[in-house]
N, C-alpha and C positions, 0 to 999 in steps of 0.2 A: 451228228456230233463229230467234230474233227478229232482224229486220233493224234495224240502227242508223239513226236518223233524223239527217240532217246539219243542224246548226244554224249552219252556216257562213254568214256574211253575204256576199251577192253585191255586189261592188264596182261602183259606177257609173263610166261614163266619159262624155266629152263627147258622143260621137255618140248614145249611147242616150238621154241626157237631152234633147239638142237635138231629136231626132226627135219624142219624146213631147210635149215642151213646145210645139213648133210646132203639132202636131196639136191639143193642148188649147186653145191660143190661137185657132187657126182656128175651131174648133167654138164656142168661147165668143163670140168677137167677130162672127163672121158671123151668129150668131143674134140678136144685139142691136144691132149697128151698121149703119147704112145705107151707110157708106163706111169702109173700113179698109185699111191696107196693112201687111203683116207682112214685115219685112226681116231677113235674116240678115247678120251681119257688117257692120253700118252703121258707116262710118268717121266718126270724130269728130276735130276739129282737124286737118283734112287728112290723116286716116288715121294719126295718131300713136297712136290707140287705136281698137279696134273693139268695139262692144257685141255680144254674141252674137245677141240677137234684139231688134228694136225694133218696137213696135206704134204706128202713127201713125194716129190718128183725131181726136177732138177735142183730144187732147193727145199728147205723145210719151212713151211708157212704155218704158223699157229693162229688159231681162232679162239679167243676167250669170250665167253658169254656172261653177261650180267643183265638178266631180265629185270622187269619192273618189280618182281617179287623177291629179287636178290638184294644184297647190300654190297657196297663197295669196300667193306672193311678189310678184306683180305687182299685187295688189289695191289697195294703197294709192295707187299711181301712177294706176291706172285710175279709182279713185274721184274723184280731183281733176279728172280730165277729164270724166267722166260727169256729175258734179255741176253742171257749168257749163251743160249743154244739155238734160238730161231733166227733164220735169215730175214724173215719178215713176220710181222704179227698184226693181226686185225682184231680190234675190240668190237664186239657186237652187243649193243645195249638196247634196253627198253627206253622209250622216250623220256621217262622220268629221270634217268641217270645221265642224260647226254651232257648237260652243262658241267656237272661235277667231274664226270669221267674224262671229257676231253681236256680238262685242265689238270688231270692227274698223270696221264700217260705221256711218254715222250713224243716229240713232234714226228718221228718216223713211223710210229704206230698208225695203221689205218683205223678209221672209225666208221661203223655203220649203225644205223637205227633199224631195229626190227619192230614192226607194228602189225597188229591184227586188223584185217579189213572186215567190213561188215558181213561178208560171206564166210568168215572164219579162216581165210587164207592169210599167210604171212607175207608181208612185203618188206624187202630190204632196201634201205635208202642209204647210199654211200655219202658220207659227210666229208671224209678225208681219205685220199689214197695213202696206202702204205709205201714206205721207202725201205731201202736196204739197211740192215743193221751193221753198224760200224764197230760194234763192241762185243763181238763174239768171244767166248772164252774156250780155248781148245780143250782144257781138261774137262770142263763141264760137257762139251760136245762128246768127248770120249766116254763119258759116264752114261750116255744113252745106250751103249753097247752092253750085251751080256759079256760075262767074263770070257767064255770060249770064243765069241766073236772077236773080242779084242786080241786074244792070243792068236787067232788066225791071221789077222792083219799084221801083227808083229812077225809072225813066220814069213809072211809074204815079202816083207821088207827087210828080212834078215836080222831082226833085232830081238828075237824071242829067247835066245840063250840065257839060262839062269832065271827065267821068269815063270816057269810052269808051276813052281811051288810057292810063288809070291802071292800076296793078297791082291784082290781085284784093284784096290786103289793104287798099289805099286805098278800094276800093269797099265792102268789108265794114264799114270804120270809118264811112264816110259813111251806109251803111244803118242801122247800129246807133244812130247819133246822130240819124237823121231820123225814126225810128219809135219809139213807145213799145213796151215789152216785149211787151204783149199783142198788139198789132197785128203786130209782127215775128213772133212765134210762129205766128200765124195764117197769115200770108203764106208763111213757110217750110214749114209743113205742106202748104199747097195746092200749092206748087211740087213737093214730094215726091210728092204724089198723082198729079200729071199728068205726071211724068217718063216719057219714053220712052227706048229704047236703054239700059235698065238691065239688071242681071243678071236671069236668068229666075226667081230665087228671091224676087223682090219684086213679084208681080203686084198690080195694083189690083183690088180686089174690090168690086163694087157689088151690093147686095141690097136688096130692098124697093122702095118707090116712088122 
């Protein structure tokens, strides 16, 4: 008697995609980058939204996951927040969301499908390459910093007088107006690189010379 072969699609979930994607990014970036930090659940706008995985090296690249078992209900709200701070963004979706998702996100977002193979491994298929974000918001980028980090940068550029007792929002506004966007982005990335007392899922990795 012949055995029937199951053609049932295996649905992805967040945990499966996240684990495989993080390993994929670690392998890729640690091979090519001398300094990189890979962070899960990076808070944006004081935690009002969290990107699933952020890769911080010469730029900040966010990866947002929408598995087959997720919905796209929060994606429009997340897009407006992520668009303000990430240099590049890639949406990683289960196959069931591809059509709707690719029509929701901006053209400069990259899009990848995550699917589970018959052996249980996860394969990523790139549908669209990401492009550079032309709509960064300096104040939102400054808000990625902790208050003391922002003050240290103001000290460095000689703009800290009178701000030690100010609210963090005043400090962020001063910082975003004191530095051009390129310099601000570089300073923010450097502070993130050297952060201590952070979650254990965000180690700084140095490789090469």
